[in-house]
C-alpha positions in Angstrom: 1.9 37.4 -27.6 -1.6 38.3 -27.5 -4.0 37.6 -30.5 -7.5 39.1 -31.0 -9.7 37.7 -34.0 -12.5 40.3 -34.7 -15.3 38.3 -36.7 -17.9 40.6 -38.3 -21.1 39.0 -39.8 -22.4 41.7 -42.2 -23.7 42.6 -45.6 -20.8 45.0 -45.9 -17.2 44.5 -44.9 -15.8 47.0 -42.4 -13.7 49.8 -44.1 -10.0 50.1 -43.7 -10.8 53.2 -41.7 -12.8 51.3 -39.3 -10.3 48.6 -38.9 -7.8 51.4 -38.1 -9.9 52.8 -35.5 -10.7 49.4 -33.9 -7.0 48.4 -33.8 -6.0 51.6 -32.3 -8.6 51.2 -29.4 -7.6 47.4 -29.2 -3.9 48.2 -28.9 -4.8 50.8 -26.1 -6.8 48.4 -24.1 -4.7 45.5 -24.2 -1.7 47.6 -23.2 -4.0 49.1 -20.4 -5.2 45.9 -19.0 -2.5 43.2 -20.0 0.5 45.4 -20.3 0.9 44.4 -24.0 3.9 46.2 -25.3 3.7 48.0 -28.7 3.6 46.0 -31.9 3.1 42.6 -30.0 -0.8 42.4 -30.3 -1.7 40.5 -33.4 -5.3 41.3 -34.7 -7.1 39.4 -37.6 -10.1 40.5 -39.0 -12.9 38.2 -40.7 -15.9 39.0 -42.6 -18.9 36.5 -42.6 -21.8 37.0 -45.0 -24.8 37.9 -42.9 -26.3 34.8 -44.0 -23.6 32.5 -42.6 -24.2 33.6 -38.9 -26.8 32.5 -36.6 -28.5 35.9 -36.5 -28.7 36.2 -40.3 -30.0 32.7 -40.5 -32.6 33.3 -38.1 -33.6 36.9 -39.3 -36.9 36.7 -40.9 -36.7 40.4 -42.1 -33.1 40.9 -43.8 -31.9 44.3 -44.5 -33.7 46.4 -47.0 -31.5 49.5 -47.2 -29.3 50.2 -50.0 -26.1 49.7 -48.0 -27.3 46.5 -46.3 -26.1 47.8 -42.8 -27.5 46.5 -39.7 
């Protein structure tokens, strides 16, 4: 059974709508490329604080906008 881990380092976690859109596309890709049957792909989402990622630790200019988006 294929498994996909999505790790997102950010100031703001992905919304449920973003996760759903990602999941729909991942299911299509895994089906088209690997022939993964519907319901057999396992997807796990993990959110890291920006400061816990290499990019965040090396970033000399952290985001200054209100949302904290990158």
